[in-house]
ROPABA-329956 format. One line per field, with one value per residue (C-alpha): residue in three letters; z, x, y. Coordinates in pm, whole numbers. Example, Ala and Ser with C-alpha at 12.3 -4.5 7.8 and 13.67 -1.06 7.14 Angstrom:
<atoms>
vomi: [ala,ser] $
w: [780,714] $
u: [1230,1367] $
v: [-450,-106] $
</atoms>
This chain:
<atoms>
vomi: [met,lys,phe,asp,leu,asn,ser,leu,arg,ala,gly,tyr,arg,asp,gly,thr,phe,thr,pro,ala,asp,thr,val,arg,glu,ala,trp,arg,arg,ile,arg,asn,tyr,gly,glu,arg,pro,val,trp,ile,his,leu,ile,pro,glu,glu,glu,ser,ile,ser,arg,ala,glu,ala,leu,gly,gly,phe,arg,glu,asp,leu,pro,leu,tyr,gly,ile,pro,phe,ala,val,lys,asp,asn,ile,asp,ile,ala,gly,val,pro,thr,thr,ala,gly,cys,pro,glu,tyr,ala,tyr,thr,pro,pro,glu,ser,ala,pro,val,val,ala,arg,leu,ala,ala,ala,gly,ala,ile,pro,leu,gly,lys,thr,asn,leu,asp,gln,phe,ala,thr,gly,leu,val,gly,val,arg,ser,pro,tyr,gly,ala,cys,ser,ser,val,phe,asp,asn,arg,tyr,ile,ser,gly,gly,ser,ser,ser,gly,ser,ala,val,ala,val,ala,ala,gly,leu,ala,ser,phe,ser,leu,gly,thr,asp,thr,ala,gly,ser,gly,arg,val,pro,ala,ala,phe,asn,glu,leu,val,gly,leu,lys,pro,thr,arg,gly,ala,leu,ser,ser,arg,gly,val,val,pro,ala,cys,arg,thr,leu,asp,cys,val,ser,ile,phe,thr,ala,asn,cys,ala,asp,ala,ala,ser,val,phe,ala,val,ala,asn,gly,phe,asp,cys,ala,asp,pro,trp,ser,arg,his,ala,gly,gln,ala,lys,ser,trp,pro,arg,gln,glu,phe,arg,phe,gly,val,pro,pro,glu,lys,trp,leu,arg,phe,phe,gly,asp,his,leu,ala,glu,ala,ala,phe,his,arg,ala,val,asn,his,phe,ile,ser,leu,gly,gly,thr,arg,val,ser,val,asp,tyr,gly,leu,phe,asp,gln,ala,ala,gln,leu,leu,tyr,ser,gly,pro,trp,val,ala,glu,arg,phe,ala,ala,ile,arg,gln,phe,leu,ala,asp,his,pro,gly,ala,leu,his,pro,val,thr,ala,arg,ile,ile,gly,gly,ala,ser,ala,ile,ser,ala,ala,asp,thr,phe,asp,ala,ile,tyr,lys,leu,ala,glu,ile,arg,arg,ala,ala,glu,arg,glu,trp,asp,arg,met,asp,phe,met,leu,leu,pro,thr,ala,gly,thr,his,tyr,thr,his,ala,glu,val,glu,ala,glu,pro,ile,ala,ala,asn,thr,asn,leu,gly,tyr,tyr,thr,asn,phe,val,asn,leu,leu,asp,leu,ala,ala,ile,ala,ile,pro,ala,gly,thr,arg,gly,gly,pro,met,pro,phe,gly,val,ser,leu,ile,ala,pro,ala,trp,ser,glu,gln,ala,leu,leu,glu,thr,ala,gly,leu,phe,cys,gly,glu,pro,gln,glu,ala,pro,tyr,cys,pro,ser,gly,tyr,val,pro,leu,ala,val,cys,gly,ala,his,leu,arg,gly,glu,pro,leu,asn,tyr,gln,leu,ile,gln,ala,ala,ala,phe,leu,leu,glu,ala,cys,arg,thr,ser,pro,glu,tyr,arg,leu,phe,val,leu,arg,gly,thr,thr,pro,pro,lys,pro,gly,leu,ala,leu,ala,his,ser,gly,gly,ala,ser,ile,glu,val,glu,val,trp,ala,val,pro,glu,thr,ala,phe,gly,pro,phe,val,ala,ala,val,pro,pro,pro,leu,gly,ile,gly,thr,cys,thr,leu,glu,arg,gly,arg,lys,val,lys,ser,phe,ile,cys,glu,pro,cys,ala,leu,ser,glu,ala,asp,glu,ile,thr,his,leu,gly,ser,trp,arg,ala,phe,arg,arg,thr,ala] $
w: [0,-104,149,-84,-95,-454,-402,-81,-227,-536,-317,-102,-406,-576,-250,-257,110,386,622,897,677,629,1003,1063,796,954,1289,1134,990,1320,1510,1255,1253,1630,1844,1959,1881,1615,1842,2189,2226,2000,2002,2078,1762,1843,1906,1566,1399,1561,1421,1078,1093,1207,871,700,326,93,86,-189,34,280,103,353,399,571,549,845,979,1257,1475,1625,2003,2056,1888,2087,2019,2258,2532,2422,2631,2488,2605,2366,2410,2789,3019,3309,3090,2990,3002,2850,2651,2656,2290,1976,1816,1547,1271,1389,1425,1069,932,1137,1026,665,735,835,1116,1371,1473,1748,1859,1722,1862,1832,1942,2288,2283,1906,1960,1703,1346,1428,1575,1855,2149,2302,2608,2396,2169,1859,1521,1215,841,693,442,688,1069,1098,974,1163,1067,1098,1341,1527,1358,1349,1424,1196,901,969,1017,659,503,659,526,871,792,477,602,923,1095,1220,1319,1154,1327,1182,938,1142,873,590,705,809,472,291,498,439,73,151,63,353,316,546,497,556,924,1043,746,970,1324,1591,1875,2066,1970,2240,2140,2054,1921,1908,1663,1417,1471,1183,1162,871,655,552,255,-3,-295,-379,-473,-126,35,-166,-58,311,299,136,439,714,587,742,966,1338,1515,1854,1759,1796,1543,1275,960,676,344,166,-197,-341,-546,-848,-1175,-1503,-1528,-1785,-1816,-1441,-1269,-981,-756,-662,-440,-608,-545,-257,-57,-135,155,162,457,259,116,-255,-324,-197,-398,-719,-645,-602,-934,-1102,-951,-1083,-1432,-1405,-1331,-1629,-1848,-1731,-1867,-1570,-1581,-1310,-1134,-898,-567,-280,-29,222,314,391,584,800,891,966,1208,1414,1500,1743,1788,1862,2096,1949,2179,2463,2308,2345,2711,2755,2620,2903,3172,3443,3364,3398,3733,3859,3705,3711,3537,3326,2991,2758,2817,2468,2480,2819,2682,2391,2589,2873,2647,2680,3018,2857,2620,2717,2603,2419,2234,2129,1979,1805,1640,1539,1373,1196,1072,933,735,597,498,306,126,43,-133,-415,-454,-483,-765,-963,-901,-865,-608,-453,-495,-217,-84,205,396,286,415,605,935,1108,1470,1565,1395,1573,1907,1856,1758,1858,1828,1521,1329,1410,1305,971,904,951,709,434,656,956,777,622,901,1012,661,641,354,249,152,29,60,-210,-305,-562,-624,-406,-262,-394,-301,-122,78,-44,-126,-118,-232,-109,-307,-113,-201,-31,197,56,-242,-137,-446,-689,-488,-490,-866,-951,-706,-863,-1206,-1086,-929,-1250,-1100,-1328,-1336,-1223,-1261,-994,-684,-654,-288,-187,-190,-514,-882,-1145,-1421,-1746,-1885,-2220,-2265,-2066,-1734,-1785,-1556,-1668,-1869,-1777,-1618,-1411,-1110,-1107,-1025,-759,-603,-595,-393,-677,-726,-1022,-1041,-1365,-1702,-1973,-2306,-2429,-2627,-3003,-3100,-3031,-3233,-3094,-3211,-3135,-3063,-3220,-3016,-2677,-2426,-2322,-2619,-2544,-2710,-2805,-2754,-2952,-3002,-3361,-3600,-3805,-3817,-3443,-3235,-2879,-2715,-2421,-2103,-1731,-1482,-1170,-853,-776,-434,-468,-275,-535,-846,-880,-860,-1097,-1356,-1317,-1414,-1740,-2028,-2353,-2592,-2342,-2096,-1880,-2014,-2015,-2209,-2238,-2147,-2317,-2088,-2124,-1803,-1824,-1641,-1646,-1891,-2081,-2401,-2669,-2825,-3188,-3325,-3226,-3409,-3761,-3733,-3522,-3642,-3608,-3441,-3389,-3580,-3307,-3037,-2760,-2668,-2551,-2895,-3050,-2807,-2896,-3269,-3221] $
u: [0,142,92,102,-225,-321,-272,-475,-757,-772,-796,-1068,-1262,-1274,-1325,-995,-940,-1074,-918,-933,-727,-472,-443,-390,-119,45,54,198,482,535,566,815,1018,1016,849,1166,1336,1086,783,746,378,149,-229,-363,-429,-794,-857,-711,-912,-1227,-1149,-1100,-1428,-1614,-1531,-1780,-1771,-1542,-1615,-1486,-1555,-1283,-952,-750,-1002,-833,-479,-257,-20,232,281,603,586,590,249,-64,-306,-602,-559,-207,94,318,680,884,1149,1173,987,979,802,516,153,-169,-359,-742,-762,-556,-351,-567,-338,-395,-768,-792,-623,-842,-1156,-1046,-1037,-673,-602,-326,-115,96,372,726,1073,1266,1572,1468,1263,1319,1675,1904,1940,2086,1811,2024,1944,1664,1630,1405,1693,1870,1704,1904,1865,1652,1934,2215,2198,2547,2419,2201,1839,1866,1653,1488,1190,1373,1095,849,1084,1169,802,726,1053,1007,651,490,271,163,271,381,396,722,833,1094,1258,1607,1585,1424,1167,1419,1742,1564,1386,1720,1869,1569,1484,1160,982,993,767,846,557,556,561,202,50,-19,-138,129,-123,-84,285,553,750,1119,1139,781,857,1017,846,666,476,624,507,691,566,697,624,533,172,108,271,40,-266,-175,-78,-411,-591,-354,-318,-552,-576,-628,-766,-675,-306,-126,135,-112,-123,-364,-213,-27,63,226,543,514,693,628,690,958,1200,1237,1539,1699,1968,2280,2563,2901,3155,3322,2998,2922,3035,3033,3273,3499,3212,3298,3013,2759,2927,2901,2537,2451,2607,2406,2091,2183,2228,1894,1716,1889,1767,1412,1432,1583,1843,2109,2165,2457,2333,2504,2481,2681,2360,2179,2475,2478,2116,2193,2470,2216,2012,2247,2506,2239,1946,1714,1886,1730,1389,1449,1529,1214,998,1093,1226,980,1032,1409,1366,1145,1349,1721,1925,1633,1779,1995,2355,2398,2056,2143,2474,2303,2019,2253,2424,2118,2234,2494,2247,2121,1814,2047,2198,1848,1764,2100,2026,1675,1819,2083,1823,1608,1908,1977,1613,1609,1933,1802,1500,1732,1847,1486,1428,1687,1563,1239,1372,1703,1846,2070,2191,1961,2272,2633,2714,2566,2728,2753,2649,3016,3100,2817,2916,3273,3171,2806,2795,3016,2830,2495,2622,2741,2406,2233,2454,2190,1878,1918,1836,1503,1258,1451,1404,1037,1083,913,1108,1076,1339,1330,1533,1808,1976,2245,2583,2709,2585,2249,2288,2047,2121,1868,1829,1602,1404,1357,1140,963,664,342,516,435,229,497,764,557,500,865,980,738,874,1230,1121,949,600,297,208,-146,-330,-211,-426,-649,-744,-1107,-1226,-1040,-1142,-885,-874,-676,-523,-350,-249,-221,-271,27,325,532,244,82,-240,-89,-105,-484,-444,-187,-417,-692,-458,-453,-155,-17,-112,63,190,49,-139,-494,-617,-543,-882,-826,-744,-568,-622,-493,-789,-779,-824,-738,-499,-288,-304,-523,-578,-897,-917,-1180,-1278,-1199,-1403,-1085,-730,-685,-371,-259,-221,6,-185,-128,-381,-422,-612,-842,-1013,-1388,-1445,-1246,-1367,-1696,-1542,-1265,-1517,-1726,-1425,-1357,-1433,-1611,-1558,-1389,-1570,-1523,-1617,-1468,-1175,-1025,-660,-412,-490,-866,-925,-1179,-1126,-1268,-1088,-1096,-1300,-1391,-1724,-1727,-1823,-1482,-1284,-1383,-1159,-886,-545,-496,-175,-270,41,263,106,133,80,441,563,352,488,842,777,591] $
v: [0,337,615,916,1111,1026,652,647,856,633,323,477,597,254,63,-130,-47,179,434,172,-64,217,276,-97,-98,208,34,-282,-72,113,-214,-349,-27,17,283,459,683,805,833,983,901,696,726,374,175,107,477,566,290,427,771,617,425,736,898,667,606,800,1172,1401,1702,1592,1669,1463,1181,886,1025,922,1185,1245,1552,1686,1668,2042,2074,1991,1706,1700,1441,1344,1456,1728,1703,1922,1652,1706,1462,1709,1965,1733,1847,1711,1975,1975,2077,2038,2313,2480,2354,1994,2057,2188,1876,1642,1828,1763,1388,1332,1084,1162,864,1019,1256,1241,1294,1621,1811,1925,2247,2257,2377,2215,2095,1756,1536,1389,1623,1420,1196,976,875,1004,957,856,903,626,568,489,461,608,944,1189,1246,1622,1818,1954,1785,1454,1207,1385,1347,983,892,1000,879,534,514,518,822,1002,1344,1507,1841,1985,2329,2547,2842,2811,2521,2243,2169,2168,2001,1675,1677,1691,1410,1180,1261,1445,1765,2010,2315,2609,2849,3223,3316,3334,3152,2850,2914,2865,2857,2533,2512,2520,2830,2831,3189,3313,3592,3346,3009,2833,2508,2313,2022,1702,1499,1256,1490,1849,1773,1629,1933,2160,1962,1969,2336,2428,2279,2390,2746,3002,3307,3244,3551,3400,3369,3704,3589,3479,3694,3756,3649,3925,3982,3672,3678,3454,3384,3201,2829,2898,3189,3231,3386,3199,3342,3147,3275,3329,3056,3244,3216,2852,2633,2255,2203,1972,1766,1749,1507,1761,2036,1835,1749,2118,2216,1939,2090,2435,2292,2113,2442,2601,2315,2387,2741,2921,3196,3187,3520,3586,3728,3908,3624,3825,4009,3686,3551,3865,3798,3434,3535,3730,3423,3250,3523,3783,3838,3576,3325,3526,3465,3091,3153,3365,3082,2843,3080,2972,2604,2643,2815,2532,2247,2330,2062,1933,2040,1836,1956,2103,2273,2421,2546,2726,2881,2967,3220,3444,3572,3798,3972,4317,4510,4749,4450,4349,4688,4707,4372,4482,4793,4585,4337,4621,4749,4402,4354,4680,4596,4246,4397,4502,4143,4020,4267,4071,3717,3523,3277,3179,2830,2698,2366,2280,2177,2190,1843,1547,1450,1116,1073,1045,1376,1557,1410,1531,1889,1940,2320,2356,2085,2243,2587,2453,2288,2623,2815,2808,2810,3044,3370,3270,3354,3661,3803,3693,3449,3125,2815,2460,2187,1918,1611,1673,1340,1189,1278,947,601,596,919,1189,1550,1831,2189,2467,2722,3046,3346,3638,3586,3435,3273,2915,2832,2944,2760,2439,2459,2522,2255,2007,2094,2024,1694,1583,1573,1612,1982,2043,2370,2614,2624,2930,2985,3010,3369,3447,3449,3339,3604,3574,3893,3927,4292,4611,4425,4192,4234,4531,4679,5014,4883,4602,4834,4791,4423,4503,4764,4501,4273,4021,3790,3598,3231,3135,3250,3024,3032,2996,2699,2743,2888,3258,3569,3877,4234,4585,4810,5156,5473,5322,5478,5304,5064,4764,4428,4251,3875,3687,3324,3227,3014,2974,3108,3103,3052,2996,3339,3424,3514,3554,3420,3634,3550,3845,3867,3812,4135,4329,4144,4333,4683,4570,4448,4764,4975,4787,5029,4929,4767,4536,4315,4006,3665,3317,3173,2827,2776,2544,2249,2286,2480,2762,3089,3440,3666,3994,3969,4222,4322,4197,4541,4679,4413,4519,4827,4663,4544,4170,4046,3679,3568,3723,3505,3763,4126,4152,4044,4318,4576,4475,4509,4837] $
</atoms>
């Protein structure tokens, strides 16, 4: 039985098996694999089977119907102890974290709580009294952390997906070391209420899956504003880019660090070449800015935020922390309030300077980690190894970015290598699409969130054209750059300022016309349509893969005096020739 979402849904739909059968299979695998060190607490098998049976027959309206998942043990599940990797800290919450509740309401079935670096402090996966997790490919190598058990649970086929957290890379490094997709959403996109804080201003709930399509499905359910969470945010304007002809940033060689791992270095350069083969243009970026931000995380006052999160617990339970965790958090005692403000000012300067870099690229491509350590290497140099693993991850939340870690071949032999795609906040959909393209997954139509109307534009509203600002003012965002089906004709309308096109369905002599599809908020769609001047209007057009969306159309009476440019295939081509 395959545990990816499509395989399970297909089996449920045709009656091959039921959610209860899937839970029994998950438990069979868990028993064979062993409870520790992956799991800290498992929900009893019969209780999970009862939840599965309560779902009833297959339901299309439940997007995660019968999907088993695991939860990092710093995220609450009602009635299940939360330890954050510290037995003395344990408590039993009366209700689930909202992100867990949203998944369960969509039909997903929680199996239990997974191991982690204590208090989510670490990128190694070995700082836990419940045992040290290993990569599923070789027990000599670390699993990565802090979301160690969550990654291994999915990589070992024990769960379809899992929740982790990611403050400094904890949802990405374990993905790389276990050949998974690790989605680190924008801060505040997923509610962090019911999550034991590490750094409350930076914490994110992250998602581990076997492929990008599954990550998109889980994110679509988990994503949502939580008015009771002071750190939750309404979605902002999304950065997006076309499926081809995208620009990806790569640090110059002097900033690329692999810590002597030539196999990882070669694997990264293969990934860069793969993106170029997909239509990407490599852009050299000033990685020094991003490295400066990364240095602030553990060398600056954000260590004090980790101390603030568990200050009372430390006072009541001296000596309860893992020695390395205590050593890291103990550094907070030397940080003053003045140091904190100095770091905030410095970070603001870096953010502003980084904006210029984002003007030059659509996303940044980095190794997820520069190397992969063995348990023995981490034990010999616990702080240095952890620091090296965060070289490409620590800056992301400080600079309010979104990221996705994906598999990118191997370092040689069976050991996996991974890369990360990083972009400004709210760019998850574009990241998922481009990551899926790299991974060779079938490209589905981009997901348009509820509350938005997909609108195809072909002329003055395209990016870089004079009326694009109207879409931006309406809080619309780009879903995809694509083409219509081959039955359309394109015209230049006379007497329009700025120049505008007319798109018309053709009885003959048509072609596939370049368009962009934008997601327009439903609340703004009516006023936007009302402002469209004649002879233009809003109708429906068919895209190249047969999907129908709202689009600009033109009254036939205006076309008799218009100049036809169908042979050019796009408004941009006309503008270039004009």
